[in-house]
C-alpha positions, 0 to 999 in steps of 0.5 A: 124473156125478162132480165131479172136481178135477184138479190138476197142477203148473201147473193146478187145475180142477174138471170134471163127468165121466161115471163110466163113463169111464176115468181115461186117457180123462178126462185125455186129454179134459182135455189133461193129459199124464200121461206121466212122472207119478205119478197119485193118486186120492183120495190113493192112487197108481193103477197101470196097470191102474187107469188103464184102469178106469171112474172110478165103480169107483175112487171112492165118492160123487159127488166126487173129487180126481185129482192128476198129479204130475210125476216128477223125476229126480235128477241125478248 
């Protein structure tokens, strides 16, 4: 089990998750919309392949921080 702090532009919560779940599954379970967002785990950006990997393969230890940052598009 991993203590995961999930932050978005509007919310911050800490949950206990199974380390065998993927980042995508965890975000879906927590009702976090990550479309059009940049995802950072422990300060490092995650790519598409890493989103499908088990959390325990991406972090060491029993706690981590996951940031979901909405991408802003610049207007013309």
